[in-house]
N, CA, C and O atoms as CSV, one atom per row, in Angstrom:
chain,resi,resn,atom,element,x,y,z
A,1,MET,N,N,72.564,173.880,133.527
A,1,MET,CA,C,71.120,173.861,133.698
A,1,MET,C,C,70.617,175.286,133.883
A,1,MET,O,O,71.259,176.107,134.538
A,2,ASN,N,N,69.488,175.558,133.311
A,2,ASN,CA,C,68.874,176.872,133.425
A,2,ASN,C,C,67.983,176.907,134.667
A,2,ASN,O,O,66.852,176.420,134.646
A,3,TRP,N,N,68.502,177.485,135.736
A,3,TRP,CA,C,67.757,177.518,136.997
A,3,TRP,C,C,66.602,178.506,136.980
A,3,TRP,O,O,65.774,178.503,137.891
A,4,THR,N,N,66.537,179.347,135.962
A,4,THR,CA,C,65.473,180.351,135.917
A,4,THR,C,C,64.337,179.962,134.986
A,4,THR,O,O,63.540,180.818,134.602
A,5,SER,N,N,64.245,178.693,134.615
A,5,SER,CA,C,63.152,178.262,133.745
A,5,SER,C,C,61.827,178.316,134.498
A,5,SER,O,O,61.792,178.279,135.728
A,6,THR,N,N,60.759,178.403,133.750
A,6,THR,CA,C,59.420,178.442,134.340
A,6,THR,C,C,59.152,177.188,135.164
A,6,THR,O,O,58.573,177.267,136.248
A,7,GLU,N,N,59.572,176.027,134.653
A,7,GLU,CA,C,59.347,174.765,135.367
A,7,GLU,C,C,60.086,174.757,136.704
A,7,GLU,O,O,59.530,174.345,137.722
A,8,ASN,N,N,61.324,175.205,136.697
A,8,ASN,CA,C,62.087,175.235,137.942
A,8,ASN,C,C,61.506,176.239,138.922
A,8,ASN,O,O,61.432,175.967,140.120
A,9,ASP,N,N,61.095,177.396,138.423
A,9,ASP,CA,C,60.473,178.391,139.294
A,9,ASP,C,C,59.210,177.833,139.937
A,9,ASP,O,O,58.947,178.078,141.114
A,10,ARG,N,N,58.436,177.089,139.168
A,10,ARG,CA,C,57.195,176.509,139.701
A,10,ARG,C,C,57.506,175.477,140.784
A,10,ARG,O,O,56.813,175.416,141.800
A,11,LEU,N,N,58.535,174.676,140.575
A,11,LEU,CA,C,58.934,173.701,141.592
A,11,LEU,C,C,59.374,174.411,142.866
A,11,LEU,O,O,59.002,173.998,143.965
A,12,ILE,N,N,60.149,175.459,142.732
A,12,ILE,CA,C,60.594,176.218,143.904
A,12,ILE,C,C,59.394,176.819,144.626
A,12,ILE,O,O,59.351,176.803,145.856
A,13,GLN,N,N,58.425,177.344,143.892
A,13,GLN,CA,C,57.211,177.879,144.509
A,13,GLN,C,C,56.460,176.782,145.260
A,13,GLN,O,O,55.949,177.014,146.356
A,14,ALA,N,N,56.395,175.599,144.675
A,14,ALA,CA,C,55.699,174.480,145.324
A,14,ALA,C,C,56.395,174.102,146.628
A,14,ALA,O,O,55.734,173.881,147.643
A,15,ILE,N,N,57.713,174.026,146.607
A,15,ILE,CA,C,58.464,173.689,147.825
A,15,ILE,C,C,58.250,174.763,148.882
A,15,ILE,O,O,58.057,174.456,150.058
A,16,PHE,N,N,58.285,176.003,148.465
A,16,PHE,CA,C,58.090,177.111,149.390
A,16,PHE,C,C,56.682,177.115,149.988
A,16,PHE,O,O,56.484,177.639,151.084
A,17,ALA,N,N,55.703,176.540,149.289
A,17,ALA,CA,C,54.316,176.501,149.762
A,17,ALA,C,C,54.076,175.430,150.822
A,17,ALA,O,O,53.031,175.436,151.472
A,18,ILE,N,N,55.014,174.520,151.007
A,18,ILE,CA,C,54.856,173.454,152.005
A,18,ILE,C,C,54.833,174.072,153.395
A,18,ILE,O,O,55.679,174.899,153.733
A,19,LYS,N,N,53.848,173.658,154.200
A,19,LYS,CA,C,53.680,174.262,155.518
A,19,LYS,C,C,54.009,173.327,156.680
A,19,LYS,O,O,54.333,173.802,157.769
A,20,THR,N,N,53.935,172.029,156.480
A,20,THR,CA,C,54.164,171.103,157.592
A,20,THR,C,C,55.072,169.955,157.151
A,20,THR,O,O,55.202,169.685,155.957
A,21,PRO,N,N,55.698,169.281,158.116
A,21,PRO,CA,C,56.491,168.095,157.759
A,21,PRO,C,C,55.655,167.031,157.047
A,21,PRO,O,O,56.148,166.362,156.139
A,22,ASP,N,N,54.394,166.873,157.453
A,22,ASP,CA,C,53.536,165.884,156.800
A,22,ASP,C,C,53.288,166.261,155.335
A,22,ASP,O,O,53.330,165.397,154.459
A,23,GLU,N,N,53.033,167.538,155.068
A,23,GLU,CA,C,52.872,167.987,153.681
A,23,GLU,C,C,54.146,167.727,152.887
A,23,GLU,O,O,54.084,167.309,151.730
A,24,ALA,N,N,55.295,167.971,153.497
A,24,ALA,CA,C,56.576,167.736,152.817
A,24,ALA,C,C,56.737,166.262,152.478
A,24,ALA,O,O,57.133,165.922,151.363
A,25,ARG,N,N,56.432,165.376,153.438
A,25,ARG,CA,C,56.530,163.931,153.190
A,25,ARG,C,C,55.634,163.509,152.026
A,25,ARG,O,O,56.062,162.787,151.125
A,26,ARG,N,N,54.384,163.973,152.064
A,26,ARG,CA,C,53.436,163.582,151.024
A,26,ARG,C,C,53.836,164.133,149.656
A,26,ARG,O,O,53.733,163.434,148.648
A,27,PHE,N,N,54.292,165.384,149.622
A,27,PHE,CA,C,54.700,165.979,148.349
A,27,PHE,C,C,55.927,165.264,147.787
A,27,PHE,O,O,55.960,164.918,146.606
A,28,LEU,N,N,56.926,165.045,148.627
A,28,LEU,CA,C,58.133,164.365,148.152
A,28,LEU,C,C,57.817,162.960,147.669
A,28,LEU,O,O,58.381,162.509,146.672
A,29,ARG,N,N,56.925,162.260,148.362
A,29,ARG,CA,C,56.573,160.901,147.952
A,29,ARG,C,C,55.856,160.898,146.609
A,29,ARG,O,O,56.052,159.985,145.807
A,30,ASP,N,N,55.033,161.900,146.354
A,30,ASP,CA,C,54.363,162.000,145.054
A,30,ASP,C,C,55.336,162.431,143.954
A,30,ASP,O,O,55.210,162.005,142.806
A,31,LEU,N,N,56.292,163.267,144.307
A,31,LEU,CA,C,57.221,163.837,143.333
A,31,LEU,C,C,58.334,162.876,142.930
A,31,LEU,O,O,58.745,162.847,141.770
A,32,MET,N,N,58.822,162.086,143.894
A,32,MET,CA,C,60.003,161.251,143.658
A,32,MET,C,C,59.737,159.802,144.045
A,32,MET,O,O,58.774,159.488,144.746
A,33,THR,N,N,60.616,158.933,143.570
A,33,THR,CA,C,60.562,157.539,144.006
A,33,THR,C,C,61.153,157.446,145.410
A,33,THR,O,O,61.840,158.360,145.867
A,34,GLU,N,N,60.882,156.341,146.083
A,34,GLU,CA,C,61.466,156.136,147.411
A,34,GLU,C,C,62.988,156.145,147.343
A,34,GLU,O,O,63.654,156.671,148.234
A,35,LYS,N,N,63.529,155.562,146.286
A,35,LYS,CA,C,64.984,155.526,146.119
A,35,LYS,C,C,65.556,156.941,145.968
A,35,LYS,O,O,66.606,157.249,146.531
A,36,GLU,N,N,64.872,157.792,145.216
A,36,GLU,CA,C,65.334,159.176,145.048
A,36,GLU,C,C,65.276,159.937,146.367
A,36,GLU,O,O,66.190,160.694,146.693
A,37,ILE,N,N,64.209,159.738,147.121
A,37,ILE,CA,C,64.091,160.397,148.423
A,37,ILE,C,C,65.237,159.963,149.327
A,37,ILE,O,O,65.862,160.798,149.983
A,38,THR,N,N,65.517,158.661,149.366
A,38,THR,CA,C,66.615,158.148,150.185
A,38,THR,C,C,67.947,158.725,149.726
A,38,THR,O,O,68.777,159.105,150.552
A,39,GLU,N,N,68.156,158.794,148.418
A,39,GLU,CA,C,69.398,159.363,147.872
A,39,GLU,C,C,69.573,160.808,148.323
A,39,GLU,O,O,70.661,161.194,148.750
A,40,PHE,N,N,68.519,161.607,148.234
A,40,PHE,CA,C,68.621,163.009,148.635
A,40,PHE,C,C,68.810,163.140,150.143
A,40,PHE,O,O,69.563,164.000,150.600
A,41,ALA,N,N,68.138,162.300,150.914
A,41,ALA,CA,C,68.323,162.312,152.368
A,41,ALA,C,C,69.763,161.956,152.725
A,41,ALA,O,O,70.353,162.561,153.620
A,42,ASN,N,N,70.325,160.977,152.024
A,42,ASN,CA,C,71.718,160.594,152.267
A,42,ASN,C,C,72.681,161.719,151.894
A,42,ASN,O,O,73.694,161.912,152.565
A,43,ARG,N,N,72.379,162.447,150.849
A,43,ARG,CA,C,73.243,163.570,150.463
A,43,ARG,C,C,73.208,164.670,151.523
A,43,ARG,O,O,74.242,165.253,151.848
A,44,LEU,N,N,72.026,164.952,152.059
A,44,LEU,CA,C,71.937,165.952,153.126
A,44,LEU,C,C,72.702,165.474,154.357
A,44,LEU,O,O,73.448,166.242,154.964
A,45,GLN,N,N,72.517,164.208,154.725
A,45,GLN,CA,C,73.251,163.656,155.863
A,45,GLN,C,C,74.757,163.748,155.611
A,45,GLN,O,O,75.524,164.056,156.524
A,46,THR,N,N,75.175,163.483,154.388
A,46,THR,CA,C,76.587,163.585,154.026
A,46,THR,C,C,77.094,165.008,154.232
A,46,THR,O,O,78.177,165.204,154.783
A,47,ALA,N,N,76.332,165.989,153.800
A,47,ALA,CA,C,76.735,167.385,153.990
A,47,ALA,C,C,76.863,167.710,155.477
A,47,ALA,O,O,77.795,168.403,155.885
A,48,GLU,N,N,75.931,167.210,156.284
A,48,GLU,CA,C,76.008,167.441,157.729
A,48,GLU,C,C,77.262,166.804,158.316
A,48,GLU,O,O,77.964,167.423,159.116
A,49,LEU,N,N,77.538,165.570,157.918
A,49,LEU,CA,C,78.714,164.871,158.433
A,49,LEU,C,C,80.003,165.536,157.960
A,49,LEU,O,O,80.954,165.656,158.733
A,50,LEU,N,N,80.046,165.967,156.708
A,50,LEU,CA,C,81.222,166.686,156.212
A,50,LEU,C,C,81.450,167.968,157.001
A,50,LEU,O,O,82.592,168.335,157.276
A,51,SER,N,N,80.371,168.649,157.366
A,51,SER,CA,C,80.512,169.890,158.132
A,51,SER,C,C,81.024,169.621,159.543
A,51,SER,O,O,81.492,170.534,160.224
A,52,GLU,N,N,80.934,168.360,159.978
A,52,GLU,CA,C,81.476,167.938,161.277
A,52,GLU,C,C,82.850,167.283,161.119
A,52,GLU,O,O,83.379,166.700,162.065
A,53,ASN,N,N,83.421,167.384,159.920
A,53,ASN,CA,C,84.755,166.845,159.612
A,53,ASN,C,C,84.856,165.330,159.720
A,53,ASN,O,O,85.917,164.801,160.049
A,54,VAL,N,N,83.765,164.633,159.448
A,54,VAL,CA,C,83.784,163.171,159.402
A,54,VAL,C,C,84.455,162.766,158.090
A,54,VAL,O,O,84.258,163.417,157.064
A,55,SER,N,N,85.240,161.699,158.120
A,55,SER,CA,C,85.992,161.275,156.937
A,55,SER,C,C,85.068,160.753,155.835
A,55,SER,O,O,83.967,160.270,156.100
A,56,TYR,N,N,85.545,160.864,154.594
A,56,TYR,CA,C,84.797,160.361,153.448
A,56,TYR,C,C,84.487,158.878,153.616
A,56,TYR,O,O,83.371,158.439,153.337
A,57,SER,N,N,85.469,158.108,154.071
A,57,SER,CA,C,85.257,156.660,154.184
A,57,SER,C,C,84.194,156.337,155.228
A,57,SER,O,O,83.368,155.450,155.012
A,58,ALA,N,N,84.204,157.044,156.354
A,58,ALA,CA,C,83.188,156.817,157.388
A,58,ALA,C,C,81.806,157.221,156.878
A,58,ALA,O,O,80.813,156.555,157.171
A,59,ILE,N,N,81.745,158.304,156.120
A,59,ILE,CA,C,80.472,158.749,155.551
A,59,ILE,C,C,79.958,157.716,154.557
A,59,ILE,O,O,78.771,157.389,154.551
A,60,GLY,N,N,80.848,157.207,153.721
A,60,GLY,CA,C,80.455,156.180,152.757
A,60,GLY,C,C,79.894,154.951,153.435
A,60,GLY,O,O,78.902,154.382,152.980
A,61,LEU,N,N,80.528,154.534,154.532
A,61,LEU,CA,C,80.038,153.366,155.272
A,61,LEU,C,C,78.666,153.635,155.879
A,61,LEU,O,O,77.797,152.764,155.862
A,62,LYS,N,N,78.469,154.834,156.414
A,62,LYS,CA,C,77.199,155.161,157.071
A,62,LYS,C,C,76.064,155.341,156.069
A,62,LYS,O,O,74.945,154.885,156.308
A,63,THR,N,N,76.348,156.006,154.944
A,63,THR,CA,C,75.278,156.372,154.012
A,63,THR,C,C,75.142,155.433,152.824
A,63,THR,O,O,74.088,155.375,152.190
A,64,GLY,N,N,76.199,154.702,152.523
A,64,GLY,CA,C,76.190,153.859,151.335
A,64,GLY,C,C,76.493,154.621,150.053
A,64,GLY,O,O,76.443,154.044,148.967
A,65,LEU,N,N,76.805,155.904,150.164
A,65,LEU,CA,C,77.131,156.699,148.985
A,65,LEU,C,C,78.560,156.420,148.536
A,65,LEU,O,O,79.425,156.095,149.349
A,66,SER,N,N,78.793,156.549,147.253
A,66,SER,CA,C,80.138,156.348,146.710
A,66,SER,C,C,81.042,157.513,147.111
A,66,SER,O,O,80.564,158.595,147.454
A,67,SER,N,N,82.343,157.277,147.061
A,67,SER,CA,C,83.294,158.351,147.376
A,67,SER,C,C,83.152,159.499,146.377
A,67,SER,O,O,83.394,160.655,146.725
A,68,THR,N,N,82.765,159.192,145.153
A,68,THR,CA,C,82.544,160.235,144.144
A,68,THR,C,C,81.388,161.142,144.550
A,68,THR,O,O,81.480,162.363,144.422
A,69,THR,N,N,80.299,160.548,145.040
A,69,THR,CA,C,79.150,161.347,145.471
A,69,THR,C,C,79.499,162.156,146.707
A,69,THR,O,O,79.112,163.320,146.815
A,70,VAL,N,N,80.230,161.551,147.646
A,70,VAL,CA,C,80.651,162.282,148.849
A,70,VAL,C,C,81.516,163.479,148.443
A,70,VAL,O,O,81.352,164.574,148.980
A,71,ALA,N,N,82.426,163.271,147.507
A,71,ALA,CA,C,83.287,164.365,147.033
A,71,ALA,C,C,82.462,165.456,146.358
A,71,ALA,O,O,82.742,166.643,146.530
A,72,ARG,N,N,81.454,165.064,145.596
A,72,ARG,CA,C,80.586,166.039,144.929
A,72,ARG,C,C,79.807,166.856,145.962
A,72,ARG,O,O,79.683,168.073,145.828
A,73,VAL,N,N,79.283,166.185,146.991
A,73,VAL,CA,C,78.571,166.907,148.053
A,73,VAL,C,C,79.528,167.872,148.746
A,73,VAL,O,O,79.153,169.003,149.055
A,74,SER,N,N,80.753,167.437,148.990
A,74,SER,CA,C,81.754,168.307,149.613
A,74,SER,C,C,82.009,169.544,148.757
A,74,SER,O,O,82.113,170.657,149.272
A,75,LYS,N,N,82.105,169.340,147.459
A,75,LYS,CA,C,82.324,170.463,146.537
A,75,LYS,C,C,81.168,171.455,146.625
A,75,LYS,O,O,81.387,172.664,146.700
A,76,TRP,N,N,79.941,170.945,146.617
A,76,TRP,CA,C,78.775,171.823,146.709
A,76,TRP,C,C,78.671,172.468,148.088
A,76,TRP,O,O,78.305,173.638,148.199
A,77,LEU,N,N,78.991,171.713,149.136
A,77,LEU,CA,C,78.946,172.246,150.501
A,77,LEU,C,C,79.874,173.447,150.634
A,77,LEU,O,O,79.545,174.422,151.309
A,78,ASN,N,N,81.024,173.373,149.996
A,78,ASN,CA,C,82.030,174.430,150.107
A,78,ASN,C,C,82.013,175.400,148.926
A,78,ASN,O,O,82.900,176.242,148.795
A,79,GLY,N,N,81.003,175.276,148.072
A,79,GLY,CA,C,80.915,176.115,146.882
A,79,GLY,C,C,80.240,177.450,147.138
A,79,GLY,O,O,79.866,177.778,148.264
A,80,LYS,N,N,80.096,178.207,146.065
A,80,LYS,CA,C,79.553,179.567,146.140
A,80,LYS,C,C,78.062,179.617,146.448
A,80,LYS,O,O,77.608,180.529,147.139
A,81,ALA,N,N,77.298,178.657,145.951
A,81,ALA,CA,C,75.837,178.729,146.087
A,81,ALA,C,C,75.399,178.728,147.548
A,81,ALA,O,O,74.497,179.478,147.923
A,82,GLY,N,N,76.024,177.897,148.371
A,82,GLY,CA,C,75.743,177.906,149.798
A,82,GLY,C,C,74.444,177.259,150.221
A,82,GLY,O,O,74.000,177.458,151.352
A,83,GLY,N,N,73.817,176.486,149.341
A,83,GLY,CA,C,72.534,175.870,149.684
A,83,GLY,C,C,72.617,174.903,150.848
A,83,GLY,O,O,71.841,174.999,151.799
A,84,TYR,N,N,73.559,173.971,150.776
A,84,TYR,CA,C,73.718,173.026,151.884
A,84,TYR,C,C,74.034,173.771,153.178
A,84,TYR,O,O,73.428,173.495,154.213
A,85,ARG,N,N,74.970,174.707,153.128
A,85,ARG,CA,C,75.407,175.430,154.320
A,85,ARG,C,C,74.227,176.156,154.961
A,85,ARG,O,O,74.059,176.117,156.180
A,86,THR,N,N,73.415,176.814,154.146
A,86,THR,CA,C,72.254,177.541,154.665
A,86,THR,C,C,71.298,176.602,155.382
A,86,THR,O,O,70.856,176.894,156.494
A,87,ILE,N,N,70.979,175.484,154.758
A,87,ILE,CA,C,70.025,174.544,155.349
A,87,ILE,C,C,70.596,173.891,156.600
A,87,ILE,O,O,69.888,173.753,157.598
A,88,ILE,N,N,71.861,173.488,156.566
A,88,ILE,CA,C,72.483,172.884,157.751
A,88,ILE,C,C,72.471,173.870,158.910
A,88,ILE,O,O,72.161,173.490,160.039
A,89,ASP,N,N,72.802,175.130,158.650
A,89,ASP,CA,C,72.772,176.143,159.708
A,89,ASP,C,C,71.370,176.304,160.276
A,89,ASP,O,O,71.200,176.423,161.489
A,90,ARG,N,N,70.371,176.309,159.409
A,90,ARG,CA,C,68.991,176.457,159.890
A,90,ARG,C,C,68.541,175.233,160.674
A,90,ARG,O,O,67.893,175.363,161.712
A,91,LEU,N,N,68.879,174.050,160.186
A,91,LEU,CA,C,68.521,172.833,160.917
A,91,LEU,C,C,69.206,172.798,162.272
A,91,LEU,O,O,68.594,172.428,163.274
A,92,HIS,N,N,70.470,173.182,162.304
A,92,HIS,CA,C,71.216,173.202,163.562
A,92,HIS,C,C,70.600,174.207,164.533
A,92,HIS,O,O,70.504,173.946,165.732
A,93,HIS,N,N,70.189,175.342,164.010
A,93,HIS,CA,C,69.574,176.372,164.846
A,93,HIS,C,C,68.268,175.871,165.472
A,93,HIS,O,O,67.973,176.180,166.627
A,94,HIS,N,N,67.487,175.096,164.711
A,94,HIS,CA,C,66.194,174.619,165.193
A,94,HIS,C,C,66.296,173.349,166.026
A,94,HIS,O,O,65.435,173.099,166.870
A,95,ASN,N,N,67.330,172.542,165.807
A,95,ASN,CA,C,67.454,171.278,166.528
A,95,ASN,C,C,68.930,170.884,166.639
A,95,ASN,O,O,69.362,169.935,165.984
A,96,PRO,N,N,69.705,171.598,167.456
A,96,PRO,CA,C,71.149,171.377,167.493
A,96,PRO,C,C,71.575,169.999,167.968
A,96,PRO,O,O,72.605,169.504,167.509
A,97,ILE,N,N,70.854,169.366,168.845
A,97,ILE,CA,C,71.257,168.059,169.368
A,97,ILE,C,C,71.166,166.992,168.289
A,97,ILE,O,O,72.077,166.176,168.153
A,98,GLN,N,N,70.096,166.984,167.528
A,98,GLN,CA,C,69.916,165.973,166.490
A,98,GLN,C,C,70.991,166.085,165.417
A,98,GLN,O,O,71.485,165.063,164.942
A,99,ILE,N,N,71.360,167.279,165.027
A,99,ILE,CA,C,72.349,167.477,163.970
A,99,ILE,C,C,73.735,167.067,164.448
A,99,ILE,O,O,74.508,166.522,163.660
A,100,ARG,N,N,74.068,167.304,165.678
A,100,ARG,CA,C,75.416,167.079,166.170
A,100,ARG,C,C,75.689,165.640,166.575
A,100,ARG,O,O,76.741,165.359,167.149
A,101,ARG,N,N,74.797,164.743,166.299
A,101,ARG,CA,C,75.012,163.368,166.730
A,101,ARG,C,C,76.055,162.637,165.895
A,101,ARG,O,O,76.542,161.583,166.301
A,102,GLY,N,N,76.404,163.185,164.728
A,102,GLY,CA,C,77.472,162.629,163.901
A,102,GLY,C,C,77.226,161.187,163.535
A,102,GLY,O,O,76.187,160.856,162.965
A,103,LEU,N,N,78.173,160.324,163.856
A,103,LEU,CA,C,78.068,158.914,163.490
A,103,LEU,C,C,77.494,158.050,164.597
A,103,LEU,O,O,77.511,156.825,164.478
A,104,SER,N,N,76.999,158.627,165.639
A,104,SER,CA,C,76.460,157.807,166.734
A,104,SER,C,C,75.141,157.175,166.388
A,104,SER,O,O,74.566,156.459,167.207
């Protein structure tokens, strides 16, 4: 995929322009289906759980994601781009108790 396309740059600019959680909710709801939003939320949760060394099977049970998707998230979490790692670190910095709840 060409990450430097005009369309992708515009989407990144739009995301960067979001100022509040409410704006983010409204934008995501307009941009994606509810199922897509849930899928992406589950992938982020999976990355958080993987960073806490939770097993693939436990993550699959909690999120409903397939082992293939969990493995793909793990690959991206530990890959060069570092997107998941950056966001997880920032979320943990802003709200460490909520992130560390794991499977509870």
